[in-house]
C-alpha positions as CSV (number, residue, x, y, z in Angstrom):
1,M,-13.9,-8.7,12.9
2,R,-12.5,-5.3,12.9
3,I,-9.5,-3.8,14.6
4,G,-11.5,-2.7,17.5
5,A,-12.7,-6.4,18.4
6,G,-9.2,-7.6,17.9
7,I,-7.9,-5.2,20.4
8,A,-10.6,-6.2,22.7
9,L,-9.8,-9.7,22.4
10,I,-6.1,-9.0,23.1
11,A,-7.0,-7.2,26.2
12,L,-9.4,-9.6,27.4
13,G,-6.9,-12.6,27.1
14,A,-4.3,-10.5,28.7
15,I,-6.8,-10.1,31.8
16,I,-7.5,-13.7,31.6
17,A,-3.9,-15.0,31.2
18,F,-2.3,-12.5,33.8
19,A,-4.6,-11.1,36.2
20,V,-6.9,-14.0,37.0
21,R,-5.4,-16.7,39.6
22,D,-5.6,-20.3,37.9
23,T,-7.0,-22.7,40.7
24,S,-8.8,-25.3,38.3
25,D,-7.1,-28.4,37.4
26,T,-9.3,-29.0,34.2
27,L,-8.7,-25.4,32.6
28,N,-5.5,-23.7,32.5
29,L,-6.6,-19.8,32.2
30,T,-3.1,-18.8,31.2
31,A,-3.2,-20.9,28.1
32,L,-6.8,-19.9,27.4
33,G,-5.7,-16.1,27.7
34,I,-3.0,-16.6,25.4
35,I,-5.0,-18.4,22.9
36,I,-7.6,-15.4,23.0
37,M,-4.6,-12.9,22.5
38,L,-3.5,-14.9,19.4
39,A,-7.1,-14.8,18.1
40,G,-7.2,-11.1,18.6
41,V,-3.7,-10.7,16.7
42,A,-5.1,-12.9,13.8
43,G,-8.3,-10.8,13.7
44,I,-6.3,-7.6,13.4
45,W,-4.1,-9.3,10.7
46,V,-7.0,-10.2,8.6
47,S,-8.7,-7.1,8.8
48,Y,-5.8,-5.4,7.9
49,R,-5.2,-7.7,4.8
50,L,-8.8,-7.3,3.7
51,A,-8.9,-3.5,4.0
52,N,-5.5,-3.2,2.2
53,P,-5.1,-5.7,-0.7
54,H,-1.8,-5.9,-2.4
55,K,-2.3,-6.6,-6.0
56,R,0.9,-7.5,-7.5
57,D,1.0,-7.9,-11.3
58,D,4.2,-9.2,-12.8
59,F,3.6,-6.9,-15.9
60,T,1.5,-3.9,-16.5
61,V,-0.3,-3.7,-19.8
62,I,-0.2,-0.3,-21.7
63,D,-2.3,0.7,-24.5
64,P,-0.1,1.0,-27.4
65,E,-1.8,4.4,-28.5
66,V,-0.8,5.7,-25.1
67,E,2.6,4.4,-25.3
68,K,3.3,6.2,-28.6
69,Q,2.9,9.6,-26.7
70,Y,5.9,8.7,-24.5
71,N,8.2,7.4,-27.5
72,T,11.7,8.6,-26.9
73,D,13.3,7.4,-30.2
74,P,15.2,10.6,-31.9
75,P,13.8,12.3,-34.7
76,E,14.7,10.9,-38.2
77,Q,15.2,14.5,-39.3
78,V,17.6,16.7,-37.7
79,A,17.1,20.7,-37.8
80,T,19.4,22.4,-40.3
81,R,19.2,25.7,-38.7
82,P,19.3,26.7,-34.8
83,I,16.0,26.7,-33.3
84,D,15.0,30.0,-31.6
85,V,13.6,29.2,-28.2
86,T,13.1,32.7,-27.2
87,P,9.5,33.3,-26.0
88,S,7.5,35.0,-28.7
89,H,6.6,38.2,-26.7
90,L,10.5,38.7,-26.5
91,R,11.4,38.3,-29.9
92,E,12.4,41.1,-32.2
93,E,10.6,41.5,-35.4
94,R,12.9,39.6,-38.0
95,E,12.7,39.8,-41.8
96,N,13.9,36.5,-43.4
């Protein structure tokens, strides 16, 4: 059942429940209309759940090789001199 069919069932159930006069002793049209509307709501809910599955994992497995790229441990050796972060095209020629 798709969403359109669910909406059609809700509309049909509302017409039966509220627009049709109930004169029969054996069949309660108001109750029948409400049951049809509930079936339409259930159909819409099921079609939504099938179209949008929610996969909830308790944990995510990460490949150890990929995880190494994002390692945030500090480096073992610290630079002994200041690091020049000036772009190379703006640096002056230096003689060391």
